[in-house]
C-alpha positions in Angstrom: 135.8 102.6 143.8 138.4 103.6 141.3 138.2 100.2 139.5 134.4 100.4 139.4 134.4 103.9 137.9 137.0 102.9 135.3 134.9 99.9 134.4 131.8 102.0 133.8 133.8 104.6 131.8 135.2 101.9 129.6 131.8 100.3 128.9 130.4 103.7 128.0 133.3 104.7 125.7 133.3 101.4 123.9 129.5 101.7 123.3 130.0 105.2 121.8 132.9 103.9 119.6 130.6 101.1 118.4 127.9 103.6 117.4 130.4 105.7 115.5 131.7 102.7 113.6 128.2 101.6 112.8 127.6 105.1 111.2 130.6 104.8 108.9 129.6 101.2 107.9 126.0 102.5 107.2 127.3 105.2 104.9 129.7 103.0 103.0 127.1 100.3 102.6 124.5 102.7 101.2 126.7 105.0 99.2 125.1 104.1 95.9 123.2 107.1 94.8 124.5 109.0 97.9 128.0 110.2 97.2 129.9 111.6 100.1 133.5 112.6 101.1 135.6 112.3 104.3 134.4 115.7 105.4 130.8 114.4 105.3 131.7 111.4 107.4 133.2 113.8 110.1 130.1 116.0 110.0 127.8 112.9 110.4 129.8 111.6 113.4 130.1 115.1 115.0 126.4 115.9 114.7 125.2 112.5 115.6 127.4 112.3 118.7 124.9 113.9 121.1 122.3 111.2 120.3 124.9 108.5 120.6 125.9 109.9 124.1 122.3 109.8 125.3 121.7 106.3 123.9 125.0 105.1 125.4 123.7 106.1 128.8 120.7 103.7 128.3 123.2 100.9 127.5 125.4 101.6 130.6 122.6 102.2 133.1 122.2 98.5 134.0 125.9 98.0 134.6 125.8 101.2 136.6 123.1 99.8 138.9 124.9 96.4 139.2 128.1 98.3 140.2 126.2 100.1 142.9 124.9 96.8 144.2 128.4 95.3 144.1 129.6 97.8 146.6 127.8 95.8 149.3 126.9 92.5 147.8 128.8 90.3 145.3 127.1 87.0 144.7 128.1 84.6 141.9 124.8 85.4 140.2 125.7 89.1 139.7 128.4 88.3 137.2 126.2 85.8 135.5 123.5 88.5 135.1 126.1 90.8 133.5 127.1 88.1 131.0 123.4 87.6 130.0 122.9 91.4 129.8 125.9 91.9 127.5 124.8 89.0 125.3 121.3 90.6 124.9 122.8 94.0 124.3 125.3 92.7 121.7 122.5 90.8 119.8 120.1 93.8 119.9 122.7 96.2 118.7 123.7 94.0 115.8 120.1 93.4 114.8 119.5 97.2 114.8 122.7 98.0 112.9 122.1 95.2 110.3 118.4 95.9 109.8 119.0 99.6 109.6 121.8 99.3 107.0 119.9 96.6 105.0 116.4 98.3 104.9 117.6 101.7 104.0 118.0 101.1 100.2 114.4 99.8 100.1 112.7 102.3 102.4 114.9 105.4 102.3 114.6 106.1 106.0 116.1 105.0 109.3 115.1 101.9 111.2 111.9 102.4 113.3 109.2 100.3 114.8 107.1 100.3 111.6 109.0 97.3 110.4 107.3 95.3 113.1 104.0 95.7 111.2 105.2 93.3 108.6 106.5 90.5 110.9 103.0 88.9 111.1 103.6 87.4 107.7 107.4 86.8 107.7 107.4 85.0 104.3 106.0 88.1 102.6 108.1 90.4 104.6 111.3 88.7 103.4 110.1 88.2 99.8 111.9 91.3 98.6 115.3 89.6 99.0 116.9 86.2 98.2 117.7 83.4 100.6 121.4 84.1 100.2 120.8 87.8 101.1 119.0 86.8 104.3 121.6 84.1 105.2 124.3 86.7 104.8 122.6 89.1 107.1 122.0 86.4 109.7 125.7 85.5 109.6 126.6 89.2 110.1 124.3 89.5 113.0 125.6 86.3 114.7 129.3 87.0 114.1 128.9 90.7 115.0 126.9 89.9 118.1 129.7 87.5 119.2 132.4 90.0 118.6 130.5 92.7 120.6 129.9 90.3 123.4 133.6 89.4 123.6 134.5 93.1 123.6 132.1 93.9 126.5 133.2 90.7 128.2 136.8 91.8 128.0 136.0 94.9 129.9 133.9 93.0 132.4 136.8 90.6 133.2 139.0 93.5 134.3 139.1 94.8 137.9 135.6 96.0 137.9 134.8 95.5 141.6 131.9 93.3 140.4 133.9 90.1 140.0 133.2 87.4 142.6 136.3 87.1 144.7 135.3 84.0 146.6 132.6 81.4 146.4 129.4 82.7 148.0 128.8 86.3 149.1 131.5 88.6 150.5 130.1 91.2 152.9 131.9 94.3 153.9 133.8 94.4 157.1 132.7 97.1 159.6 135.8 99.1 158.9 134.9 99.3 155.2 131.4 100.4 155.7 132.2 104.1 155.8 133.9 103.9 152.5 131.0 101.9 151.1 128.6 104.6 152.2 130.7 107.3 150.5 130.8 105.3 147.3 127.1 104.6 147.4 126.4 108.3 147.8 128.7 109.1 144.9 126.8 106.8 142.6 123.4 108.1 143.9 124.5 111.6 143.0 125.2 110.5 139.5 121.7 109.0 138.9 119.9 112.4 138.3 122.9 113.4 136.2 122.4 110.3 134.1 118.7 111.1 133.7 119.6 114.6 132.5 122.0 113.0 130.0 119.3 110.8 128.7 116.9 113.7 128.4 119.6 115.7 126.6 119.7 118.5 129.1 117.3 120.5 131.2 115.5 122.3 128.4 111.8 121.6 127.8 112.7 119.7 124.6 114.1 116.2 125.3 116.5 114.1 123.3 115.0 113.5 119.8 116.1 112.3 116.4 115.7 115.8 114.9 118.5 117.2 116.9 121.1 115.5 114.7 119.8 116.9 111.5 122.3 119.3 110.0 122.2 119.2 106.2 119.9 119.6 103.3 121.1 116.2 102.2 118.7 113.8 103.9 121.1 110.9 103.5 123.7 112.6 105.7 120.9 113.4 108.3 119.8 109.8 108.3 123.4 108.6 108.7 123.8 110.7 111.8 120.7 109.1 113.5 121.4 106.4 116.0 119.3 103.4 114.8 118.9 101.9 118.3 117.4 105.2 119.6 115.3 105.6 116.4 113.7 102.2 116.8 112.8 102.6 120.5 111.8 106.2 120.1 109.3 105.1 117.5 107.9 102.3 119.6 105.6 104.7 121.5 104.1 106.0 118.3 103.6 102.6 116.8 102.2 101.1 120.1 99.3 103.6 120.1 98.5 102.6 116.5 96.9 105.9 115.9 98.3 109.4 115.9 96.2 112.5 115.7 97.9 115.5 114.1 96.9 118.9 115.3 98.3 122.1 113.6 95.5 124.6 113.7 92.1 125.4 115.3 89.6 122.6 114.5 87.0 125.0 113.1 89.6 126.6 110.8 90.7 123.1 109.6 87.1 122.1 108.9 86.5 125.2 106.9 89.6 124.7 104.7 88.8 121.0 104.1 85.2 121.9 103.2 86.5 124.4 100.7 89.1 122.1 99.1 87.2 118.9 99.2 83.7 119.5 97.8 82.2 116.1 97.5 79.7 117.0 94.7 80.1 116.3 91.0 78.9 119.3 89.1 79.0 119.9 85.3 81.4 117.0 84.7 82.7 116.2 81.2 81.6 112.7 80.2 84.5 110.4 79.5 82.6 107.1 79.2 80.0 105.6 76.8 78.0 104.2 79.6 77.4 104.8 83.3 77.5 101.1 84.1 80.7 99.7 82.6 82.5 96.6 83.7 85.5 98.0 85.6 89.0 96.6 86.1 91.3 98.6 88.4 94.9 97.6 88.2 97.5 98.7 90.8 100.9 98.7 89.1 103.4 97.7 91.8 105.9 100.7 92.2 105.6 101.8 88.6 106.3 105.5 89.2 106.6 108.1 86.5 110.4 107.8 86.3 109.8 104.5 84.3 107.3 106.1 81.9 107.2 109.0 79.5 106.5 111.2 82.5 110.2 110.8 83.4 111.3 110.9 79.8 111.5 107.1 79.4 109.9 105.8 76.1 111.7 102.5 76.2 110.9 100.9 79.6 107.1 101.0 79.5 106.2 101.4 75.8 102.8 99.7 76.2 101.7 102.0 79.1 103.0 105.1 77.1 100.9 104.0 74.1 97.8 103.2 76.1 98.0 106.5 77.9 97.4 108.3 74.5 94.7 105.9 73.4 92.5 106.6 76.5 92.1 109.1 79.3 95.5 110.1 80.6 95.8 112.0 83.9 99.2 113.6 83.4 99.6 115.3 86.7 98.6 112.6 89.2 100.7 112.0 92.4 100.8 109.0 94.6 99.7 109.5 98.2 102.3 107.3 99.9 105.3 105.0 99.7 104.0 101.5 100.6 101.5 99.1 99.0 99.3 98.7 102.1 98.9 102.4 102.3 98.5 103.0 98.5 95.8 100.3 98.3 93.6 102.1 100.9 94.3 105.5 99.2 93.1 104.1 95.9 90.0 102.1 96.9 88.8 104.2 99.9 90.0 107.6 98.7 91.4 108.1 102.2 94.8 109.8 102.7 97.9 108.1 104.1 99.9 109.0 107.2 103.6 109.2 107.8 104.0 106.6 110.6 100.8 104.5 110.7 99.2 102.1 108.3 95.4 102.3 108.2 95.1 98.9 106.6 96.5 97.4 109.7 93.6 98.9 111.8 90.6 96.6 111.2 88.5 98.6 113.6 89.1 101.6 111.4 89.1 100.2 107.9 85.7 98.5 108.3 84.2 102.0 108.6 85.9 103.4 105.5 84.1 103.8 102.2 85.2 101.7 99.3 84.6 101.8 95.6 83.6 98.1 95.7 81.2 98.6 98.5 79.5 101.5 96.7 79.2 99.7 93.4 77.7 96.6 95.1 75.2 98.6 97.0 74.2 101.1 94.4 74.4 99.1 91.1 74.6 95.4 92.1 78.2 94.9 90.7 79.8 91.5 91.2 83.1 92.3 92.9 86.4 90.3 93.1 90.1 90.9 93.8 93.2 89.3 92.4 96.6 89.2 93.9 99.4 86.7 93.3 100.9 87.1 96.8 99.7 86.4 100.3 96.4 88.1 100.7 96.9 88.1 104.5 99.9 90.3 104.3 99.4 93.6 106.2 95.8 92.7 106.9 94.9 93.0 103.2 92.2 90.2 103.4 90.3 92.0 106.2 90.4 95.3 104.3 89.2 93.9 101.0 86.5 91.8 102.4 85.2 94.6 104.6 85.4 96.9 101.7 82.9 95.0 99.6 84.9 92.4 97.6 82.9 89.2 97.4 85.7 86.9 96.0 89.4 87.0 96.6 91.8 85.1 94.3 95.3 84.8 95.6 98.4 82.7 95.9 96.7 79.7 97.5 94.5 79.3 94.4 97.5 78.4 92.2 99.6 75.3 91.9 102.7 74.9 94.0 104.9 75.5 91.0 103.0 78.8 90.2 103.2 79.9 93.8 107.0 79.6 93.7 107.4 81.3 90.3 108.6 84.4 92.0 109.8 85.5 95.4 106.6 87.3 96.3 104.3 84.7 94.9 102.7 84.1 91.5 104.3 86.0 88.5 102.4 88.7 86.8 102.2 87.0 83.4 100.4 84.1 85.2 98.0 86.3 87.1 97.3 88.4 84.0 96.1 85.2 82.4 93.8 84.7 85.4 92.6 88.2 85.1 91.6 87.6 81.5 89.7 84.4 82.5 87.9 86.3 85.3 86.6 88.9 82.8 85.1 86.1 80.7 83.4 84.3 83.7 82.2 87.2 85.7 78.5 88.3 85.8 78.1 91.8 84.3 78.4 94.4 85.5 81.6 93.4 87.3 84.4 95.1 89.2 87.8 93.4 89.4 90.6 94.7 91.4 94.2 93.5 90.6 97.5 94.2 92.3 100.6 93.2 90.4 103.7 92.2 92.3 106.6 91.3 90.0 108.0 94.8 89.8 109.1 94.6 93.4 112.4 93.7 95.1 114.2 91.4 94.4 113.0 92.1 90.8 113.0 88.4 90.0 111.2 88.4 86.6 111.7 85.7 83.9 114.8 86.1 81.8 114.2 87.1 78.2 114.1 84.1 75.9 113.2 81.6 78.6 110.5 79.7 76.7 109.4 77.9 79.9 108.5 81.2 81.5 106.8 83.1 78.7 103.6 84.9 79.4 100.4 82.8 79.5 98.5 85.7 77.9 98.8 85.3 74.1 97.0 86.5 71.1 94.1 84.3 70.2 94.6 82.5 66.9 93.5 84.9 64.2 95.7 84.6 61.1 98.9 85.3 63.1 98.8 82.0 65.1 99.9 82.2 68.8 101.9 85.4 68.2 102.7 87.1 71.4 101.2 90.6 71.8 102.7 93.7 73.1 106.2 95.2 72.5 109.1 92.7 72.8 111.0 92.9 76.1 114.4 94.4 76.3 117.4 93.7 78.4 118.5 97.0 80.0 121.3 95.5 82.1 119.4 96.8 85.1 117.2 94.5 87.2 114.8 97.3 88.1 114.3 98.4 84.5 114.0 94.9 83.4 111.3 94.3 86.0 109.2 97.3 84.9 109.7 96.4 81.3 108.3 92.9 82.1 105.3 94.4 84.0 104.6 96.6 80.9 104.8 93.6 78.6 102.3 91.7 80.8 99.9 94.6 80.9 100.2 95.2 77.2 99.5 91.6 76.4 96.5 91.5 78.8 94.9 94.7 77.3 95.4 93.4 73.7 93.9 90.0 74.7 90.9 91.7 76.4 90.4 93.9 73.3 89.6 90.8 71.3 86.9 89.7 73.7 83.2 90.5 73.5 83.2 92.3 76.9 85.8 94.9 75.8 83.3 97.4 74.5 81.5 97.5 77.9 84.7 97.6 80.0 86.8 100.3 81.6 90.3 99.5 82.6 91.9 101.9 85.1 95.7 101.6 85.6 97.8 103.5 88.2 100.7 102.6 90.5 100.2 102.0 94.2 103.2 104.2 94.8 106.5 105.3 93.3 109.9 104.0 94.3 113.4 105.6 94.8 115.5 105.0 91.7 118.6 106.5 90.3 119.0 109.1 93.0 115.3 110.0 93.3 114.0 110.6 96.8 111.2 112.6 98.5 112.8 115.9 97.6 112.3 115.1 93.9 108.7 115.6 92.6 109.2 112.8 90.0 109.5 110.2 92.7 105.8 110.5 93.5 104.6 111.5 90.1 102.5 108.6 88.7 100.6 107.8 85.6 96.8 107.2 85.8 95.4 105.7 82.6 91.8 104.8 81.7 91.3 102.6 78.6 88.8 100.2 77.2 85.8 100.1 74.9 83.8 102.1 77.5 86.1 105.1 77.0 84.8 107.6 74.5 88.1 108.6 73.1 91.6 109.9 73.8 91.8 112.7 76.4 94.4 114.3 78.6 93.6 115.7 82.0 96.3 118.2 83.1 95.0 119.1 86.6 97.1 118.2 89.5 95.5 115.4 91.5 96.1 112.5 93.9 95.5 108.8 93.6 92.8 109.3 96.3 90.8 111.3 93.7 90.1 108.1 91.6 87.2 107.2 93.8 85.2 110.4 93.4 86.2 110.9 89.8 85.1 107.4 88.8 81.9 107.5 90.8 81.1 110.9 89.3 81.4 109.4 85.8 79.0 106.7 86.8 76.4 109.3 88.1 76.8 108.0 91.7 76.9 110.2 94.8 80.3 110.0 96.7 79.8 112.1 99.7 81.2 109.4 102.0 84.5 109.7 100.2 85.3 112.9 102.2 88.9 113.2 101.0 88.4 112.3 97.4 87.7 114.9 94.8 86.1 114.7 91.4 88.8 116.1 89.2 86.4 116.7 86.3 83.8 118.6 88.4 83.4 122.3 88.4 83.8 122.1 92.2 87.4 121.1 91.8 88.9 124.6 92.3 92.0 124.0 94.4 94.1 121.4 92.5 96.9 120.1 94.8 98.3 116.7 95.8 99.9 115.4 99.0 102.3 112.5 99.6 103.4 111.2 103.0 106.3 109.1 103.9 108.0 108.1 107.2 107.8 111.2 109.3 107.5 113.7 106.4 105.3 114.9 103.6 105.5 116.5 100.2 102.7 118.7 98.7 102.4 119.8 95.1 100.4 122.2 92.9 100.9 123.8 89.6 103.1 126.5 91.1 105.7 124.1 92.7 106.1 121.9 95.7 107.3 121.7 99.3 109.0 118.7 101.1 108.8 118.9 104.9 110.5 116.7 107.5 108.8 116.2 110.8 111.9 114.9 112.5 114.1 117.9 111.6 111.0 120.2 111.8 112.0 122.0 108.7 111.5 122.4 105.0 114.0 120.2 103.2 113.3 121.5 99.7 110.8 123.8 98.0 110.1 125.2 94.6 107.8 128.0 93.7 106.4 130.8 95.8 103.4 129.2 97.5 105.3 127.5 100.3 103.1 128.7 103.2 99.9 127.9 101.3 101.0 124.5 100.3 102.1 123.6 103.9 98.7 124.8 105.1 97.0 122.3 102.8 99.1 119.4 103.9 98.7 120.2 107.6 94.9 120.5 107.2 94.6 117.2 105.4 96.7 115.3 107.9 94.8 116.9 110.8 91.3 116.3 109.4 92.1 112.8 108.2 93.6 111.7 111.5 90.7 113.1 113.5 88.3 111.5 111.1 89.9 108.2 111.6 89.6 108.7 115.4 85.9 109.3 115.3 83.4 106.6 116.1 82.0 106.6 112.6 84.0 107.3 109.4 81.1 108.1 107.1 81.9 111.6 105.8 79.9 113.3 108.5 81.2 114.7 111.7 
């Protein structure tokens, strides 16, 4: 009995030590933009220990049961089973540690089951990184798993009481049976204690990620979270594929939403020269305000900054979300995003959502098409776009092999911008074209400056200054991200200037806005600038320069645009016409993994669902802002759960 007990204790202690080491490695690997000291490391380890202890019980539970069996029965297969078990555990732990550490710089939150949503299209899922990057991670997983297996194997090879002593099965002699019964009872008594340990005690609240949160610094909180527990704890939420938020009485929620989201357009200013323009809506991959004049940058996106003041500029627009699949739905359907579920990946839900394309086809007979240089099947994008009313999809497969491989994610933006220009010349008017850029995304693999073989395909038409490239010349900032957004800006600038020279320009509206912002240079969800995005309307169909200062969301594009076209938009229940007299409560909400931020002219609040606390707030309207965010999440999640999503309950 003594040897068996020592064996189990050793397995458990080694598991906890591995968890602690993984925390330190996580912090060191992600320290860029997250400075910390030795005291912070101690705090992370100390506060995260409770979750590690509970998770360790899960790991040791199978060896515990095997040890109980070995009291009476020791076949050869028992030790083989343990070898297999430790191999699986070693591989799973290294996968969790490596994925957690590697994904954090991109996503800004701990590993959870949401990453499984992107495995259906592995090529696209891995497009953010290079082959060498992936190869390095694979090596780390393989070598690390082998080391962990050997460590566990070293413990297993000691006097555990499980080792087969002879070939075959050794049964207990009758004289040993009393001792065997006592030992079995001893282990049986420990089973409920282990269950209590897994629960985290006898309180009503069970073990959860939020229990390790201890700091206003979210990086330290995230570092304290055990990635193995985080992943499996989120599996239940992801498996259901739909979460309904409930914070208040349904009737109260309905009343608040009806007050804030009046779907009428009343007394609107007219921004356009026609109510039936050709429309191009461009989603600028990740191009948050920190790269534009919103964040004080006049050098990275000079074309966007210039165009903003030539057309209609929504200066206080905020992105609804943190991922492209979510931001696409927010833009085209005017439907809010959620912290832990992607609506685009729910075909049964998305086919019932309204869509700008669907409305324009049905009400005005618009010809509709969508352009994307990547894999249109990624995150169920094809199903969403086709169901949303787009007749024609142009994507990576429509290009040559060389063009498909021009960037990690697919076809470079300068090439697709040329396609976009061609589409405007061939489309039957009135037309609607949607376009998602992709080059300003990890791994930021844009063409180097001066590489003549990779210059933009969009050039000035010969007109005195023959073949002169349009737009502002690109710069080398010595920063891959800044270079990528500067390249995006150059592509967009060249496209707009080329379109300006065509006959359709005078009848066309070009709407540009990011699908989401990104964390850069220390920005995170506690910083309003991270989700502050530019929304710009330009084109010959725009009457003239105008700035709209009201706080709004990217979801408000649908109602605002349709209002300008004189079309009803009642089915866009969560989209507001920013120019309407009914827009009396300007605010914006952004959701990210298990949290939200909400903004208005008085300030903002950032709330974390895991820690169940306000992480940061500015201004004095904290309670009111949180009420708005909760009502939107509750109403939108319940709307998604209803049989018909048509704006009527």
